C-alpha positions in Angstrom: -13.1 -14.5 26.2 -9.4 -13.6 27.0 -8.2 -15.5 23.9 -10.9 -14.0 21.8 -9.9 -10.4 22.8 -6.3 -11.2 22.2 -7.1 -12.5 18.8 -9.2 -9.4 17.8 -6.5 -7.1 19.1 -3.7 -9.0 17.2 -5.7 -8.8 14.0 -6.4 -5.1 14.5 -2.7 -4.4 15.2 -1.7 -6.4 12.1 -4.2 -4.5 9.9 -2.9 -1.3 11.3 0.7 -2.2 10.4 -0.3 -3.3 6.9 -2.3 -0.2 6.3 0.5 2.0 7.6 3.0 0.2 5.5 1.0 1.0 2.4 0.5 4.7 3.3 4.1 5.2 4.3 5.4 3.6 1.1 3.0 5.8 -1.0 4.5 8.8 0.7 8.1 7.8 -0.1 8.1 9.4 -3.5 11.9 8.9 -3.9 11.1 5.3 -4.8 9.6 6.5 -8.0 12.1 9.3 -8.5 14.9 6.7 -8.5 12.9 4.5 -10.9 12.7 7.3 -13.5 16.3 6.7 -14.3 16.5 3.0 -13.6 13.5 2.1 -15.7 14.1 4.7 -18.4 10.7 6.3 -17.8 11.7 9.5 -19.7 12.2 7.6 -22.9 9.2 5.3 -22.3 6.8 8.2 -21.7 8.4 10.9 -24.0 8.1 13.3 -21.1 10.8 15.4 -19.3 11.8 14.4 -15.8 10.1 17.5 -14.5 6.7 16.7 -16.2 7.0 13.1 -15.0 7.5 14.1 -11.4 4.7 16.7 -11.6 2.2 14.2 -12.8 3.3 11.5 -10.4 3.1 13.8 -7.4 -0.4 14.7 -8.5 -1.3 11.0 -8.6 0.0 10.4 -5.1 -1.6 13.6 -3.6 -4.9 12.8 -5.4 -5.1 9.3 -3.9 -4.1 10.3 -0.4 -5.8 13.6 0.0 -9.1 13.7 1.9 -10.4 16.2 -0.5 -12.2 14.7 -3.5 -11.5 16.8 -6.5 -12.1 15.7 -10.1 -9.2 13.8 -11.5 -7.2 16.0 -13.8 -3.5 15.4 -14.5 -1.4 18.6 -14.7 0.0 18.0 -18.2 -1.5 14.8 -19.6 -4.9 14.0 -21.1 -7.1 11.3 -19.5 -10.0 9.3 -21.0 -13.4 9.0 -19.3 -12.6 5.4 -18.4 -9.2 6.4 -17.2 -10.6 9.0 -14.8 -13.1 6.5 -13.5 -10.3 4.0 -12.8 -8.2 6.5 -10.9 -11.3 7.5 -8.9 -11.8 3.8 -8.0 -8.1 3.6 -7.0 -8.6 6.7 -4.8 -11.6 5.0 -3.1 -9.4 2.0 -2.3 -6.7 4.2 -0.7 -9.3 6.2 1.2 -10.7 3.0 2.6 -7.2 1.9 3.6 -6.7 5.2 5.4 -10.0 4.8 7.3 -9.2 1.2 8.2 -5.7 2.2 9.4 -7.1 4.9 11.6 -9.8 2.7 13.1 -7.5 -0.3 13.7 -4.9 2.1 15.1 -7.3 3.5 17.7 -8.4 0.0 18.6 -4.8 -1.1 18.9 -3.7 1.8 21.1 -6.7 1.5 23.5 -6.7 -2.3 23.5 -2.9 -2.5 23.8 -2.9 -0.2 26.9 -5.6 -2.3 28.5 -3.9 -5.6 27.8 -0.4 -4.4 28.8 -1.8 -3.1 32.2 -3.2 -6.6 32.6 0.2 -8.1 31.8 -1.3 -9.7 28.7 1.3 -9.5 26.0 0.4 -12.4 23.7 -1.3 -10.1 21.2 2.1 -8.7 20.3 3.4 -12.1 19.4 0.3 -13.1 17.6 0.2 -9.9 15.6 3.9 -10.3 14.7 3.2 -13.7 13.4 0.2 -12.5 11.3 2.2 -9.7 9.8 5.1 -11.9 8.9 2.8 -14.6 7.4 1.3 -12.1 5.0 4.6 -11.1 3.3 5.6 -14.7 3.0 2.4 -15.8 1.4 2.4 -12.8 -1.0 6.1 -13.0 -1.8 6.0 -16.6 -3.1 3.5 -16.1 -6.0 4.9 -12.6 -6.7 8.4 -14.0 -7.1 7.2 -16.8 -9.3 5.1 -14.6 -11.7 4.7 -11.0 -10.8 2.8 -10.2 -14.1 0.2 -12.8 -13.4 -0.2 -11.6 -9.8 -0.5 -8.0 -11.0 -3.3 -8.9 -13.4 -5.1 -11.0 -10.8 -4.9 -8.2 -8.2 -6.6 -5.8 -10.7 -9.3 -8.4 -11.5 -10.1 -8.9 -7.8 -10.1 -5.2 -6.9 -12.0 -3.8 -9.9 -15.3 -4.8 -11.4 -14.4 -3.5 -14.8 -11.5 -3.5 -17.2 -10.8 0.3 -17.1 -7.4 -0.5 -15.6 -6.4 -1.7 -19.1 -5.2 1.6 -20.5 -4.9 2.7 -24.1 -1.6 4.7 -24.1 -2.9 7.0 -26.8 -5.9 8.0 -24.7 -4.2 7.7 -21.3 -0.5 8.3 -21.8 0.0 8.3 -18.0 0.3 4.5 -18.2 3.6 5.0 -20.1 5.1 6.5 -16.9 3.9 3.7 -14.7 5.8 0.5 -15.6 5.0 -2.8 -13.8 8.5 -2.9 -12.4 7.7 0.3 -10.4 4.7 -1.4 -8.8 6.9 -4.3 -7.9 9.4 -2.0 -6.2 6.5 -0.5 -4.3 5.3 -3.9 -3.2 8.8 -4.9 -2.1 9.0 -1.7 0.0 5.6 -2.4 1.6 6.6 -6.0 2.4 9.9 -4.7 3.8 8.2 -2.3 6.2 5.8 -5.1 7.3 8.7 -7.5 8.0 10.5 -4.8 10.1 7.3 -4.1 12.1 6.9 -7.8 12.7 10.4 -8.1 14.0 10.0 -5.0 16.2 6.8 -6.4 17.7 8.5 -9.8 18.4 11.4 -8.0 20.1 9.0 -6.0 22.2 7.1 -9.1 23.2 10.2 -11.0 24.4 11.4 -7.9 26.3 8.2 -7.2 28.2 7.5 -11.0 28.8 10.9 -11.6 30.4 
């Protein structure tokens, strides 16, 4: 039973870190702001920097807000299928937020109980789980990011609405694949840092 509880707690803590990494990265809008210049998004989208930022900020706020409004970009048109896709994307992020909150509560309560019992293995096990995830993900991404990008969408969505027509959904012109790769790298980076911190805490409290 002790090993089972440690395993459950380690999984919950790992899921909490992963979910938090996604949410934190989404809130770091400067990643995209920097990419506007690096990836020549202004010329790709035929939009001014101000319009690009306004529409991007709307996308982030729409996905992370608890309030479910109809999807309507500030200065760009959207097709019916495009709106459905962004609503589906929002649902994914809302589920990530809920999962992060639930696993966070379990991790705090379970962590306090286990630490009082001098049971620290969940920290080590969670650290291992968190580090294994980036490694397993980074290998195929490094080999062929485009194929991984397509596979991710096929797994996450039951339709092909994510394949945008730039004429009907010009927002796609301001969201190059390289940007998503940069976001993925940031998420993996936060996960690795969290894994290292948990490992350091484990060795400190165990000694």
